[in-house]
Backbone as a printed PyTorch tensor [residue, N CA C, xyz], in Angstrom:
tensor([[[-10.0790,  31.3610,  -7.7460],
         [ -9.6310,  29.9900,  -7.6770],
         [-10.2540,  29.2090,  -8.8370]],

        [[ -9.4600,  28.3390,  -9.4360],
         [ -9.9000,  27.5420, -10.5800],
         [-10.7830,  26.4010, -10.0780]],

        [[-11.8510,  26.1030, -10.8120],
         [-12.7070,  24.9760, -10.4410],
         [-13.2130,  24.3100, -11.7070]],

        [[-13.9030,  23.1950, -11.5270],
         [-14.4970,  22.5130, -12.6630],
         [-13.4930,  21.7610, -13.5080]],

        [[-13.7110,  21.8310, -14.8150],
         [-12.9150,  21.0570, -15.7650],
         [-11.4370,  21.3970, -15.7550]],

        [[-11.1150,  22.6750, -15.5630],
         [ -9.7050,  23.0750, -15.5740],
         [ -8.9530,  22.4920, -14.3740]],

        [[ -9.6000,  22.4990, -13.2030],
         [ -8.9300,  21.9080, -12.0320],
         [ -8.7730,  20.4020, -12.2060]],

        [[ -9.7290,  19.7720, -12.8720],
         [ -9.6280,  18.3350, -13.1560],
         [ -8.4780,  18.0590, -14.1210]],

        [[ -8.3060,  18.9180, -15.1090],
         [ -7.1800,  18.8020, -16.0420],
         [ -5.8550,  18.9490, -15.3040]],

        [[ -5.7740,  19.9420, -14.4060],
         [ -4.5510,  20.1300, -13.6160],
         [ -4.2790,  18.9100, -12.7330]],

        [[ -5.3520,  18.3160, -12.2010],
         [ -5.1940,  17.1130, -11.3760],
         [ -4.6570,  15.9560, -12.2050]],

        [[ -5.1640,  15.7890, -13.4080],
         [ -4.6780,  14.7380, -14.3040],
         [ -3.2020,  14.9530, -14.6340]],

        [[ -2.8290,  16.1930, -14.9140],
         [ -1.4230,  16.5090, -15.1860],
         [ -0.5700,  16.2100, -13.9570]],

        [[ -1.0870,  16.5300, -12.7640],
         [ -0.3500,  16.2670, -11.5270],
         [ -0.1130,  14.7720, -11.3390]],

        [[ -1.1160,  13.9590, -11.6040],
         [ -0.9780,  12.5080, -11.4610],
         [  0.0510,  11.9790, -12.4620]],

        [[ -0.0120,  12.4560, -13.6830],
         [  0.9650,  12.0360, -14.6980],
         [  2.3760,  12.4250, -14.2670]],

        [[  2.5360,  13.6250, -13.7320],
         [  3.8570,  14.0620, -13.2580],
         [  4.3520,  13.2040, -12.0980]],

        [[  3.4560,  12.8310, -11.2070],
         [  3.8420,  11.9750, -10.0790],
         [  4.3190,  10.6190, -10.5860]],

        [[  3.5700,  10.0290, -11.5000],
         [  3.9450,   8.7220, -12.0460],
         [  5.2760,   8.8150, -12.7750]],

        [[  5.4520,   9.8580, -13.5860],
         [  6.7020,  10.0190, -14.3360],
         [  7.8800,  10.2340, -13.3820]],

        [[  7.7230,  11.1450, -12.4240],
         [  8.8380,  11.4830, -11.5340],
         [  9.2610,  10.3040, -10.6590]],

        [[  8.2870,   9.5260, -10.1960],
         [  8.6570,   8.3930,  -9.3420],
         [  9.0490,   7.1690, -10.1510]],

        [[  8.3960,   6.9670, -11.3020],
         [  8.6590,   5.7730, -12.1030],
         [  9.8600,   5.8960, -13.0150]],

        [[  9.9000,   6.9280, -13.8110],
         [ 10.9830,   7.0880, -14.7910],
         [ 12.1950,   7.8200, -14.2290]],

        [[ 11.9320,   8.9430, -13.5640],
         [ 13.0430,   9.7600, -13.0700],
         [ 13.6050,   9.2340, -11.7480]],

        [[ 12.9010,   8.3030, -11.1060],
         [ 13.3390,   7.6680,  -9.8540],
         [ 13.6060,   8.6770,  -8.7370]],

        [[ 12.7410,   9.7000,  -8.6550],
         [ 12.8340,  10.6790,  -7.5810],
         [ 12.0540,  10.1360,  -6.3870]],

        [[ 12.5370,  10.4220,  -5.1980],
         [ 11.8960,   9.9530,  -3.9750],
         [ 10.4140,  10.3260,  -3.9790]],

        [[  9.5660,   9.3410,  -3.6880],
         [  8.1100,   9.5280,  -3.7660],
         [  7.6060,  10.6020,  -2.8070]],

        [[  8.1640,  10.6620,  -1.6090],
         [  7.7250,  11.6650,  -0.6380],
         [  7.9910,  13.0660,  -1.1680]],

        [[  9.1820,  13.2800,  -1.7010],
         [  9.5450,  14.5960,  -2.2350],
         [  8.6270,  14.9620,  -3.4060]],

        [[  8.3880,  14.0110,  -4.2840],
         [  7.5300,  14.2510,  -5.4500],
         [  6.1140,  14.6090,  -5.0160]],

        [[  5.5490,  13.8470,  -4.0800],
         [  4.1800,  14.1140,  -3.6400],
         [  4.0420,  15.4960,  -3.0150]],

        [[  4.9790,  15.8740,  -2.1710],
         [  4.9170,  17.1880,  -1.5330],
         [  5.0640,  18.2880,  -2.5810]],

        [[  6.0240,  18.1410,  -3.4740],
         [  6.2750,  19.1590,  -4.4950],
         [  5.0860,  19.3020,  -5.4500]],

        [[  4.5630,  18.1910,  -5.9390],
         [  3.4310,  18.2420,  -6.8730],
         [  2.1880,  18.7720,  -6.1720]],

        [[  1.9740,  18.4150,  -4.9130],
         [  0.8280,  18.9430,  -4.1710],
         [  0.9230,  20.4600,  -4.0580]],

        [[  2.1180,  20.9550,  -3.7940],
         [  2.3270,  22.4050,  -3.6870],
         [  2.0770,  23.0800,  -5.0370]],

        [[  2.6340,  22.5180,  -6.0940],
         [  2.4480,  23.0870,  -7.4340],
         [  0.9730,  23.0400,  -7.8420]],

        [[  0.2970,  21.9310,  -7.5550],
         [ -1.1210,  21.8130,  -7.9010],
         [ -1.9460,  22.8680,  -7.1580]],

        [[ -1.6800,  23.0330,  -5.8710],
         [ -2.4060,  24.0370,  -5.0860],
         [ -2.2370,  25.4330,  -5.6550]],

        [[ -1.0080,  25.7620,  -6.0240],
         [ -0.7580,  27.0750,  -6.6210],
         [ -1.4290,  27.2030,  -7.9870]],

        [[ -1.4290,  26.1030,  -8.7660],
         [ -1.9860,  26.1630, -10.1160],
         [ -3.5020,  26.3540, -10.1220]],

        [[ -4.1860,  25.9160,  -9.0700],
         [ -5.6390,  26.1280,  -9.0250],
         [ -5.9940,  27.4430,  -8.3240]],

        [[ -4.9810,  28.2150,  -7.9530],
         [ -5.2230,  29.5540,  -7.4280],
         [ -5.2860,  29.6760,  -5.9250]],

        [[ -4.8650,  28.6710,  -5.1940],
         [ -4.8370,  28.7820,  -3.7360],
         [ -3.6660,  29.6590,  -3.3210]],

        [[ -3.8400,  30.4810,  -2.3030],
         [ -2.6980,  31.2310,  -1.7790],
         [ -1.6460,  30.2720,  -1.2140]],

        [[ -0.3910,  30.6490,  -1.3130],
         [  0.7160,  29.7680,  -0.9120],
         [  0.5850,  29.2820,   0.5320]],

        [[  0.1840,  30.1580,   1.4240],
         [  0.0580,  29.7500,   2.8320],
         [ -1.0810,  28.7540,   3.0240]],

        [[ -2.1580,  28.8920,   2.2460],
         [ -3.2590,  27.9260,   2.3160],
         [ -2.8350,  26.5640,   1.7690]],

        [[ -1.9990,  26.5850,   0.7240],
         [ -1.4860,  25.3270,   0.1610],
         [ -0.6430,  24.6070,   1.2120]],

        [[  0.2350,  25.3520,   1.8570],
         [  1.0930,  24.7520,   2.8870],
         [  0.2430,  24.1840,   4.0250]],

        [[ -0.7730,  24.9300,   4.4510],
         [ -1.6470,  24.4540,   5.5310],
         [ -2.4020,  23.1960,   5.0930]],

        [[ -2.8940,  23.1610,   3.8580],
         [ -3.6320,  21.9880,   3.3740],
         [ -2.7330,  20.7560,   3.3180]],

        [[ -1.5050,  20.9340,   2.8500],
         [ -0.5540,  19.8130,   2.7900],
         [ -0.2290,  19.3370,   4.1980]],

        [[  0.0250,  20.2850,   5.0970],
         [  0.3640,  19.9360,   6.4770],
         [ -0.7930,  19.2090,   7.1530]],

        [[ -2.0100,  19.7190,   6.9870],
         [ -3.1760,  19.0780,   7.6060],
         [ -3.4360,  17.6940,   7.0140]],

        [[ -3.3090,  17.5700,   5.7040],
         [ -3.5340,  16.2780,   5.0540],
         [ -2.5120,  15.2450,   5.4840]],

        [[ -1.2340,  15.6370,   5.4900],
         [ -0.1810,  14.7140,   5.8980],
         [ -0.3000,  14.3780,   7.3810]],

        [[ -0.5670,  15.3890,   8.1960],
         [ -0.7060,  15.1700,   9.6360],
         [ -1.8830,  14.2780,   9.9650]],

        [[ -3.0020,  14.4680,   9.2380],
         [ -4.1780,  13.6300,   9.4640],
         [ -3.9120,  12.1800,   9.1150]],

        [[ -3.2140,  11.9740,   8.0070],
         [ -2.8740,  10.6160,   7.5930],
         [ -1.9390,   9.9740,   8.6060]],

        [[ -0.9330,  10.7130,   9.0080],
         [  0.0340,  10.1880,   9.9700],
         [ -0.6400,   9.8680,  11.3020]],

        [[ -1.5740,  10.7210,  11.7230],
         [ -2.2510,  10.5000,  13.0000],
         [ -3.1310,   9.2560,  12.9510]],

        [[ -3.7660,   8.9890,  11.8070],
         [ -4.6950,   7.8750,  11.7310],
         [ -4.0280,   6.5310,  11.4970]],

        [[ -3.1040,   6.4480,  10.5590],
         [ -2.5870,   5.1460,  10.1540],
         [ -1.0610,   5.1130,  10.0900]],

        [[ -0.4310,   6.2400,  10.2600],
         [  1.0220,   6.3370,  10.0960],
         [  1.8240,   5.4070,  10.9830]],

        [[  1.4720,   5.3420,  12.2520],
         [  2.2420,   4.5070,  13.1790],
         [  2.1100,   3.0370,  12.8020]],

        [[  0.9200,   2.6260,  12.3800],
         [  0.7160,   1.2310,  11.9760],
         [  1.5660,   0.9040,  10.7500]],

        [[  1.6100,   1.8150,   9.7880],
         [  2.4010,   1.5730,   8.5830],
         [  3.8900,   1.5570,   8.9100]],

        [[  4.3370,   2.4690,   9.7560],
         [  5.7500,   2.4940,  10.1410],
         [  6.1240,   1.2110,  10.8820]],

        [[  5.2740,   0.7720,  11.8070],
         [  5.5470,  -0.4730,  12.5350],
         [  5.5690,  -1.6650,  11.5840]],

        [[  4.6400,  -1.6890,  10.6260],
         [  4.6220,  -2.7620,   9.6320],
         [  5.8680,  -2.7650,   8.7690]],

        [[  6.3310,  -1.5910,   8.4050],
         [  7.5510,  -1.4860,   7.6090],
         [  8.7500,  -2.0050,   8.3920]],

        [[  8.8250,  -1.6600,   9.6630],
         [  9.9210,  -2.1390,  10.5070],
         [  9.8660,  -3.6620,  10.6320]],

        [[  8.6610,  -4.2080,  10.8600],
         [  8.5170,  -5.6650,  10.9570],
         [  8.9170,  -6.3390,   9.6510]],

        [[  8.4910,  -5.7560,   8.5270],
         [  8.8520,  -6.3100,   7.2270],
         [ 10.3470,  -6.2970,   6.9940]],

        [[ 10.9980,  -5.2040,   7.3830],
         [ 12.4470,  -5.0830,   7.2320],
         [ 13.1600,  -6.1420,   8.0730]],

        [[ 12.6760,  -6.3270,   9.2960],
         [ 13.2780,  -7.3330,  10.1710],
         [ 13.0790,  -8.7340,   9.5910]],

        [[ 11.8710,  -9.0130,   9.0890],
         [ 11.6110, -10.3210,   8.4690],
         [ 12.5620, -10.5770,   7.3050]],

        [[ 12.7950,  -9.5500,   6.5240],
         [ 13.6480,  -9.7040,   5.3460],
         [ 15.1110,  -9.8810,   5.7290]],

        [[ 15.6180,  -9.0520,   6.6350],
         [ 17.0430,  -9.0660,   6.9740],
         [ 17.4610, -10.2480,   7.8360]],

        [[ 16.5520, -10.7880,   8.6400],
         [ 16.9050, -11.9210,   9.4980],
         [ 16.7700, -13.2600,   8.7890]],

        [[ 16.1500, -13.2400,   7.6230],
         [ 15.9380, -14.4920,   6.9010],
         [ 14.6340, -15.1730,   7.2710]],

        [[ 13.8530, -14.5300,   8.1420],
         [ 12.5780, -15.1160,   8.5560],
         [ 11.6080, -15.2100,   7.3800]],

        [[ 11.6370, -14.2280,   6.4960],
         [ 10.7500, -14.2590,   5.3270],
         [ 11.0670, -15.4630,   4.4520]],

        [[ 12.3500, -15.7430,   4.2720],
         [ 12.7590, -16.8950,   3.4750],
         [ 12.3510, -18.2030,   4.1460]],

        [[ 12.4890, -18.2760,   5.4600],
         [ 12.0700, -19.4800,   6.1950],
         [ 10.5690, -19.7000,   6.0710]],

        [[  9.8010, -18.6370,   6.2170],
         [  8.3510, -18.7620,   6.0840],
         [  7.9720, -19.1440,   4.6560]],

        [[  8.7080, -18.5990,   3.6990],
         [  8.4500, -18.9160,   2.2980],
         [  8.6330, -20.4010,   2.0390]],

        [[  9.7240, -20.9410,   2.5130],
         [  9.9920, -22.3670,   2.3010],
         [  8.9650, -23.2490,   3.0060]],

        [[  8.5170, -22.8260,   4.1890],
         [  7.4890, -23.5910,   4.9060],
         [  6.1710, -23.5800,   4.1340]],

        [[  5.8080, -22.4350,   3.5900],
         [  4.5720, -22.3340,   2.8060],
         [  4.6730, -23.1980,   1.5580]],

        [[  5.8330, -23.1560,   0.8870],
         [  6.0120, -23.9290,  -0.3430],
         [  5.9550, -25.4260,  -0.0890]],

        [[  6.3970, -25.8820,   1.0910],
         [  6.3020, -27.3030,   1.4250],
         [  4.8460, -27.7390,   1.5290]],

        [[  4.0090, -26.8280,   2.0050],
         [  2.5860, -27.1680,   2.1830],
         [  1.8350, -27.1500,   0.8600]],

        [[  1.9990, -26.0890,   0.0650],
         [  1.1700, -25.9370,  -1.1410],
         [  1.8820, -26.2970,  -2.4410]],

        [[  3.2010, -26.3560,  -2.4440],
         [  3.9530, -26.6390,  -3.6600],
         [  4.2850, -25.3600,  -4.4260]],

        [[  5.3630, -25.4300,  -5.2060],
         [  5.8300, -24.2420,  -5.9240],
         [  4.8270, -23.7500,  -6.9620]],

        [[  4.0580, -24.6610,  -7.5380],
         [  3.1050, -24.2670,  -8.5770],
         [  1.9710, -23.4210,  -8.0070]],

        [[  1.6870, -23.5800,  -6.7330],
         [  0.5680, -22.8820,  -6.0940],
         [  1.0280, -21.7030,  -5.2340]],

        [[  2.1570, -21.1140,  -5.5830],
         [  2.6840, -19.9890,  -4.7980],
         [  1.7020, -18.8220,  -4.7010]],

        [[  1.0090, -18.4450,  -5.7910],
         [  0.0260, -17.3620,  -5.6450],
         [ -1.0890, -17.6990,  -4.6420]],

        [[ -1.5180, -18.9590,  -4.6380],
         [ -2.5310, -19.3790,  -3.6660],
         [ -1.9840, -19.2370,  -2.2410]],

        [[ -0.7280, -19.5710,  -2.0650],
         [ -0.1140, -19.4470,  -0.7430],
         [ -0.1400, -17.9990,  -0.2690]],

        [[  0.1870, -17.0570,  -1.1590],
         [  0.1690, -15.6460,  -0.7860],
         [ -1.2570, -15.1830,  -0.5310]],

        [[ -2.1950, -15.7130,  -1.2930],
         [ -3.5910, -15.3550,  -1.1160],
         [ -4.0690, -15.7860,   0.2710]],

        [[ -3.7410, -16.9950,   0.6530],
         [ -4.1390, -17.5110,   1.9630],
         [ -3.4390, -16.7350,   3.0860]],

        [[ -2.1400, -16.4790,   2.9050],
         [ -1.3980, -15.7120,   3.9120],
         [ -2.0160, -14.3250,   4.0860]],

        [[ -2.3910, -13.6950,   2.9900],
         [ -3.0350, -12.3830,   3.0610],
         [ -4.3840, -12.4550,   3.7550]],

        [[ -5.1550, -13.4960,   3.4440],
         [ -6.4750, -13.6630,   4.0400],
         [ -6.3620, -13.7900,   5.5580]],

        [[ -5.4430, -14.6200,   6.0050],
         [ -5.2910, -14.8500,   7.4430],
         [ -4.7150, -13.6150,   8.1300]],

        [[ -3.7450, -12.9740,   7.5100],
         [ -3.1070, -11.8030,   8.1090],
         [ -4.0800, -10.6470,   8.2590]],

        [[ -4.9990, -10.5180,   7.3240],
         [ -5.9120,  -9.3780,   7.3310],
         [ -7.0310,  -9.5080,   8.3600]],

        [[ -7.1280, -10.6230,   9.0350],
         [ -8.1630, -10.7520,  10.0690],
         [ -7.8550,  -9.8170,  11.2440]],

        [[ -6.6350,  -9.8450,  11.8200],
         [ -6.3810,  -8.9360,  12.9390],
         [ -5.7650,  -7.5930,  12.5350]],

        [[ -5.3220,  -7.4620,  11.2770],
         [ -4.5650,  -6.2880,  10.8470],
         [ -5.2670,  -5.6640,   9.6470]],

        [[ -5.2450,  -4.3420,   9.5280],
         [ -5.7930,  -3.6890,   8.3460],
         [ -5.0590,  -4.1700,   7.1110]],

        [[ -5.7630,  -4.2090,   5.9800],
         [ -5.1730,  -4.7840,   4.7730],
         [ -3.9610,  -3.9910,   4.2820]],

        [[ -3.9500,  -2.6740,   4.4330],
         [ -2.7880,  -1.9130,   3.9700],
         [ -1.5580,  -2.2140,   4.8170]],

        [[ -1.7660,  -2.3770,   6.1060],
         [ -0.6480,  -2.7360,   6.9860],
         [ -0.1950,  -4.1600,   6.7050]],

        [[ -1.1380,  -5.0570,   6.4490],
         [ -0.7960,  -6.4370,   6.1060],
         [  0.0360,  -6.5030,   4.8450]],

        [[ -0.2800,  -5.6420,   3.8910],
         [  0.4950,  -5.6130,   2.6450],
         [  1.9410,  -5.1980,   2.9260]],

        [[  2.0910,  -4.1860,   3.7610],
         [  3.4420,  -3.7280,   4.1120],
         [  4.1900,  -4.8240,   4.8530]],

        [[  3.5200,  -5.4920,   5.7650],
         [  4.1540,  -6.5480,   6.5580],
         [  4.5470,  -7.7420,   5.6860]],

        [[  3.6830,  -8.1210,   4.7420],
         [  3.9180,  -9.3340,   3.9500],
         [  4.7100,  -9.1160,   2.6670]],

        [[  5.0330,  -7.8810,   2.3260],
         [  5.7730,  -7.6340,   1.0880],
         [  7.1200,  -8.3580,   1.0460]],

        [[  7.9190,  -8.3710,   2.1190],
         [  9.1750,  -9.1270,   2.0490],
         [  8.9460, -10.6150,   1.7980]],

        [[  7.9200, -11.1730,   2.4230],
         [  7.5760, -12.5720,   2.1950],
         [  7.1600, -12.7790,   0.7390]],

        [[  6.3940, -11.8370,   0.2290],
         [  5.9390, -11.8950,  -1.1610],
         [  7.1250, -11.8550,  -2.1300]],

        [[  8.0860, -10.9830,  -1.8670],
         [  9.2870, -10.8900,  -2.7150],
         [ 10.0850, -12.1840,  -2.6770]],

        [[ 10.2570, -12.7150,  -1.4710],
         [ 11.0280, -13.9560,  -1.3230],
         [ 10.3300, -15.1140,  -2.0280]],

        [[  9.0210, -15.1900,  -1.9000],
         [  8.2630, -16.2550,  -2.5520],
         [  8.3230, -16.1190,  -4.0660]],

        [[  8.2570, -14.9030,  -4.5550],
         [  8.3500, -14.6560,  -5.9920],
         [  9.7150, -15.0820,  -6.5270]],

        [[ 10.7620, -14.7360,  -5.8110],
         [ 12.1170, -15.1050,  -6.2400],
         [ 12.3380, -16.6140,  -6.1680]],

        [[ 11.8200, -17.2270,  -5.1230],
         [ 12.0090, -18.6700,  -4.9130],
         [ 11.3000, -19.5000,  -5.9900]],

        [[ 10.1190, -19.0440,  -6.4150],
         [  9.3300, -19.8250,  -7.3710],
         [  9.4830, -19.3720,  -8.8130]],

        [[ 10.0460, -18.1770,  -9.0230],
         [ 10.1690, -17.6470, -10.3760],
         [  8.8680, -17.0580, -10.9120]],

        [[  7.8700, -16.9080, -10.0520],
         [  6.5970, -16.2890, -10.4530],
         [  6.7740, -14.7760, -10.5090]],

        [[  6.0290, -14.1560, -11.3910],
         [  6.0780, -12.7060, -11.5360],
         [  5.6480, -12.0280, -10.2430]],

        [[  6.3470, -10.9500,  -9.9030],
         [  5.9900, -10.1950,  -8.7040],
         [  4.5960,  -9.5960,  -8.8530]],

        [[  4.1950,  -9.2670, -10.0720],
         [  2.8540,  -8.7110, -10.2940],
         [  1.7880,  -9.7490,  -9.9330]],

        [[  1.9960, -10.9840, -10.3320],
         [  1.0410, -12.0520, -10.0110],
         [  0.9760, -12.2480,  -8.4990]],

        [[  2.1260, -12.2580,  -7.8740],
         [  2.1760, -12.4740,  -6.4360],
         [  1.5440, -11.3050,  -5.6750]],

        [[  1.7610, -10.0860,  -6.1510],
         [  1.1820,  -8.9080,  -5.4970],
         [ -0.3420,  -8.9190,  -5.6100]],

        [[ -0.8580,  -9.3010,  -6.7670],
         [ -2.3170,  -9.3820,  -6.9470],
         [ -2.8950, -10.4840,  -6.0500]],

        [[ -2.2090, -11.6000,  -5.9710],
         [ -2.6830, -12.6920,  -5.1120],
         [ -2.7160, -12.2520,  -3.6480]],

        [[ -1.6680, -11.5800,  -3.2120],
         [ -1.6250, -11.0820,  -1.8330],
         [ -2.7300, -10.0620,  -1.5940]],

        [[ -2.8900,  -9.1530,  -2.5250],
         [ -3.9090,  -8.1030,  -2.3730],
         [ -5.3120,  -8.6780,  -2.3030]],

        [[ -5.6090,  -9.6570,  -3.1480],
         [ -6.9580, -10.2260,  -3.1220],
         [ -7.2340, -10.9590,  -1.8100]],

        [[ -6.2320, -11.6240,  -1.2840],
         [ -6.4050, -12.2790,   0.0160],
         [ -6.6440, -11.2740,   1.1240]],

        [[ -5.8420, -10.2060,   1.1220],
         [ -5.9950,  -9.1700,   2.1480],
         [ -7.3560,  -8.4870,   2.0490]],

        [[ -7.7490,  -8.1310,   0.8380],
         [ -9.0130,  -7.4090,   0.6700],
         [-10.2350,  -8.2950,   0.8450]],

        [[-10.1020,  -9.5830,   0.5890],
         [-11.2330, -10.4880,   0.8110],
         [-11.6280, -10.4650,   2.2810]],

        [[-10.6580, -10.5680,   3.1560],
         [-10.9510, -10.5100,   4.5840],
         [-11.4160,  -9.1180,   4.9800]],

        [[-10.7280,  -8.1190,   4.4710],
         [-11.0320,  -6.7300,   4.8250],
         [-12.4740,  -6.3700,   4.4870]],

        [[-12.9740,  -6.8730,   3.3750],
         [-14.3190,  -6.4990,   2.9470],
         [-15.4010,  -7.4690,   3.4060]],

        [[-15.0700,  -8.7310,   3.6180],
         [-16.0990,  -9.7220,   3.8920],
         [-16.2150, -10.1380,   5.3550]],

        [[-15.1470, -10.1790,   6.0880],
         [-15.2130, -10.6770,   7.4580],
         [-15.9730,  -9.7310,   8.3890]],

        [[-15.7770,  -8.4250,   8.3310],
         [-16.5220,  -7.5590,   9.2680],
         [-18.0270,  -7.5550,   9.0490]],

        [[-18.5040,  -7.8980,   7.8570],
         [-19.9280,  -7.8390,   7.5540],
         [-20.7840,  -8.6430,   8.5270]],

        [[-20.5000,  -9.9240,   8.7760],
         [-21.3390, -10.6610,   9.7410],
         [-21.2990, -10.0480,  11.1330]],

        [[-20.1680,  -9.4670,  11.5060],
         [-20.0390,  -8.8370,  12.8150],
         [-21.0070,  -7.6650,  12.9390]],

        [[-21.0730,  -6.8170,  11.9260],
         [-21.9520,  -5.6600,  11.9680],
         [-23.4200,  -6.0460,  11.8620]],

        [[-23.7070,  -7.1050,  11.1200],
         [-25.0790,  -7.5870,  11.0190],
         [-25.5390,  -8.0930,  12.3900]],

        [[-24.6520,  -8.8100,  13.0930],
         [-25.0000,  -9.3340,  14.4200],
         [-25.2270,  -8.2030,  15.4110]],

        [[-24.4670,  -7.1220,  15.2900],
         [-24.6290,  -5.9780,  16.2050],
         [-25.9850,  -5.3200,  16.0200]],

        [[-26.4640,  -5.2500,  14.7730],
         [-27.7210,  -4.5760,  14.5020],
         [-28.9300,  -5.3560,  14.9870]],

        [[-28.8100,  -6.6280,  15.2220],
         [-29.9520,  -7.4470,  15.6490],
         [-30.2910,  -7.2500,  17.0680]]])
């Protein structure tokens, strides 16, 4: 089995292939990840059955831990987008903070949402709102995504700290 620098090189090539296949070639991300994981496992010298078991265990572990939350968040986001609720919430937020402060609005929404929900699930849930707000204000989606992410991660990293400190006392 390959280890050290060569396996790191193969990993770098795998990441580049994933980015190219999903970004440029527009191949489904799930298919690309499974295929590249299989190719990477074979390239470092793992037996084919061990590669399949590693992929199955990794995917199953992820699905068991956070999969249902992400799927539920995706469904909620889809419903928000298709019913027009995301647009209604967007307009309500813009009335409060103004169009110029749209990134701040997403930051605050992310901060509040991340208190009861994990930040990755909050991102999935708020993405339709983020898209609608970006379109409504003409702000770049990249700016809006960073604003949302910082709000979500601020709560995710800072709010639990006082709770754990209080438990230790």
